[in-house]
MARTORTOR-822737 format. One line per 10 residues: number of its first residue (from 1); for each residue x, y, z of N, C-alpha, C. Coordinates in pm, whole numbers. Atoms other than C-alpha are relative to their C-alpha. Example, Ala and Ser with C-alpha at 12.3 -4.5 7.8 and 13.67 -1.06 7.14 Angstrom:
1	89/-119/0/1230/-450/780/90/120/0 | -82/-119/-6/1367/-106/714/-77/109/73
This chain:
1	-137/-3/46/6854/-1503/1052/92/2/120 | -99/1/-106/7149/-1576/1271/67/137/9 | -69/-127/-15/7352/-1288/1404/135/-11/-70 | -120/16/80/7607/-1291/1123/95/117/17 | -98/-101/34/7926/-1105/1091/4/-8/-151 | 26/8/142/7862/-1017/732/125/-6/-85 | -120/7/81/8220/-988/615/27/128/-75 | -19/-129/65/8169/-643/472/66/97/97 | -53/-102/-88/8281/-318/622/-90/13/122 | 83/-22/-119/8157/-215/967/-128/74/-37
11	117/-78/45/7924/30/792/-101/-91/-71 | 88/95/70/7784/-245/564/-67/-94/100 | 56/89/-101/7738/-477/863/-110/69/80 | 99/-75/-77/7554/-209/1060/-127/21/-81 | 115/-22/87/7327/-133/764/-81/-129/-18 | 71/127/16/7244/-501/707/-73/-40/128 | 66/33/-128/7168/-554/1076/-124/87/20 | 114/-91/-12/6941/-249/1074/-112/-43/-94 | 101/41/98/6760/-360/757/-62/-135/37 | 52/129/-42/6727/-716/887/-98/18/117
21	91/-26/-113/6571/-584/1210/-132/57/-51 | 122/-56/57/6321/-384/1001/-84/-110/-66 | 71/112/62/6230/-699/805/-65/-87/107 | 54/84/-107/6185/-899/1125/-118/68/69 | 108/-76/-63/5965/-624/1264/-127/-1/-84 | 115/0/91/5737/-618/957/33/-91/-119 | -40/98/101/5786/-936/755/-82/6/-128 | 82/-13/120/5513/-841/507/36/122/-84 | -39/-120/72/5684/-520/397/97/-34/-113 | -85/29/116/5812/-583/46/113/103/-11
31	-100/-106/10/5994/-249/53/120/-28/93 | -110/32/-92/6196/-351/361/82/-119/-49 | -70/116/54/6280/-688/207/89/41/-117 | -76/-42/118/6389/-523/-117/126/76/39 | -118/-73/-48/6622/-287/70/105/-96/55 | -92/98/-58/6774/-583/257/71/-79/-110 | -60/76/110/6830/-781/-63/101/86/-74 | -92/-88/72/6987/-482/-239/128/24/80 | -118/-22/-85/7219/-418/57/89/-124/1 | -78/125/1/7325/-785/63/73/-18/-131
41	-63/14/132/7394/-786/-311/121/90/-16 | -109/-97/18/7623/-487/-277/113/-17/100 | -109/24/-95/7837/-628/5/132/-12/-74 | -136/9/54/8207/-592/-65/8/47/-145 | 1/-53/136/8127/-401/-384/-62/-95/-101 | 63/100/88/7934/-699/-526/67/-135/23 | -55/131/-34/7977/-1065/-442/52/-74/-122 | -58/86/103/8194/-1303/-644/74/-114/70 | -72/115/-56/8412/-1612/-594/97/37/111 | -101/-43/-97/8660/-1410/-389/-58/72/121
51	63/-66/-114/8409/-1264/-145/17/-82/126 | -15/71/-127/8427/-1351/222/-111/-102/18 | 104/102/-25/8244/-1668/326/-117/56/80 | 107/-58/-81/8046/-1462/579/-99/78/-86 | 87/-77/88/7911/-1230/311/-82/-91/-90 | 70/95/87/7821/-1521/84/-111/-70/77 | 100/69/-81/7640/-1711/361/-115/94/35 | 104/-96/-37/7453/-1399/473/-89/33/-119 | 78/-35/119/7344/-1310/120/-88/-117/-43 | 83/117/33/7227/-1664/47/-118/-12/95
61	107/9/-100/7029/-1664/370/-109/104/-27 | 95/-108/28/6867/-1332/283/-83/-35/-123 | 74/39/121/6774/-1450/-68/-95/-115/28 | 85/115/-30/6640/-1781/63/-124/42/80 | 115/-47/-81/6421/-1608/322/-92/88/-83 | 79/-90/85/6307/-1344/71/-86/-81/-97 | 73/78/100/6209/-1600/-193/-96/-100/64 | 99/81/-71/6037/-1818/67/-124/84/28 | 111/-91/-28/5822/-1515/149/-69/44/-128 | 54/-51/128/5776/-1394/-213/47/-91/-115
71	-52/96/98/5826/-1705/-431/-40/27/-145 | 48/-22/136/5644/-1568/-736/75/110/-75 | -75/-110/63/5896/-1293/-814/114/-57/-85 | -95/70/87/6070/-1454/-1111/129/76/-21 | -121/-79/22/6315/-1167/-1155/103/-20/110 | -92/24/-111/6463/-1231/-813/59/-141/-5 | -58/132/20/6506/-1601/-890/115/10/-99 | -106/-17/99/6708/-1496/-1195/120/72/61 | -110/-72/-64/6912/-1246/-993/78/-91/94 | -65/93/-92/6981/-1513/-732/83/-103/-78
81	-75/96/83/7084/-1764/-1001/126/65/-57 | -117/-73/52/7315/-1503/-1159/105/18/109 | -92/-18/-112/7466/-1433/-819/72/-131/32 | -61/130/-27/7523/-1804/-754/99/-39/-110 | -92/29/109/7682/-1839/-1097/132/72/21 | -123/-76/-21/7931/-1565/-1012/76/-45/124 | -65/45/-123/8002/-1714/-668/50/-144/-13 | -30/143/-10/7994/-2090/-716/-9/-76/-132 | -1/66/129/7944/-2166/-1085/-134/-56/-45 | 117/48/73/7701/-2347/-1310/-95/-83/85
91	87/90/-77/7572/-2617/-1075/-81/75/105 | 70/-77/-103/7484/-2371/-799/-111/85/-62 | 101/-81/68/7301/-2145/-1043/-115/-88/-47 | 104/92/48/7114/-2442/-1190/-93/-41/114 | 84/36/-115/6992/-2542/-843/-99/111/34 | 90/-113/-26/6848/-2194/-793/-109/5/-107 | 101/1/107/6676/-2205/-1132/-101/-112/22 | 91/112/-22/6530/-2547/-1049/-96/29/115 | 90/-39/-110/6394/-2418/-719/-101/103/-48 | 89/-105/51/6251/-2116/-900/-111/-54/-87
101	104/52/90/6071/-2306/-1174/-92/-96/73 | 88/83/-81/5937/-2548/-913/-98/87/80 | 87/-91/-76/5795/-2250/-720/-104/67/-88 | 93/-66/93/5637/-2082/-1023/10/-68/-136 | -11/84/119/5594/-2348/-1287/-53/67/-126 | 60/-63/118/5393/-2121/-1517/66/132/-39 | -69/-124/34/5647/-1836/-1538/80/-19/-129 | -68/10/129/5740/-1814/-1906/134/71/6 | -125/-77/-9/6003/-1552/-1825/110/-79/71 | -101/76/-73/6179/-1770/-1569/44/-123/-78
111	-35/115/83/6164/-2078/-1792/90/43/-117 | -83/-51/111/6306/-1869/-2079/142/28/48 | -132/-28/-57/6592/-1749/-1858/75/-129/31 | -62/129/-35/6657/-2103/-1736/48/-71/-127 | -39/65/126/6661/-2243/-2091/119/71/-64 | -114/-76/54/6893/-1964/-2209/127/-32/78 | -114/34/-85/7122/-2038/-1915/55/-138/-38 | -43/136/35/7129/-2409/-2005/70/-2/-135 | -61/-5/132/7208/-2333/-2370/139/63/8 | -128/-70/-12/7489/-2095/-2272/104/-80/77
121	-96/67/-87/7646/-2324/-2012/21/-147/-31 | -13/143/31/7596/-2671/-2159/53/-16/-142 | -56/28/132/7798/-2805/-2446/-46/-135/-52 | 54/130/37/7603/-3130/-2464/-133/20/-72 | 124/-22/76/7338/-3119/-2740/-122/-72/58 | 112/71/-59/7126/-3380/-2560/-59/76/119 | 48/-80/-114/7105/-3162/-2247/-77/120/-51 | 67/-118/56/7010/-2861/-2457/-138/-38/-55 | 130/43/52/6732/-3056/-2632/-99/-28/111 | 91/29/-111/6587/-3167/-2298/-61/127/50
């Protein structure tokens, strides 16, 4: 991960840098990764469309690295898709879902979430049937 200025408070930035260093030190520690993801999600009180670009980029980077390391964790794909929906809208969330179902094609839970998302966000009956 690049040396980001996270966009959060100085305290949030220091915590993320510390957690990122712990992840880099032991990249197989799920616990360290989980702490880093949770800290990124809570930047600026929770990311949304109005969050700083630095916080958004940092959080995306953290999620991308986390899911590259642990691609079978369907719940985190859903959380990432939900986050993208709140930041950038339907298309960004759909891209995350597509990456997720490509990573774990046999995850009924992730496919169910993806289908529910499509039904909720698409008003085209042909898209819903697909």
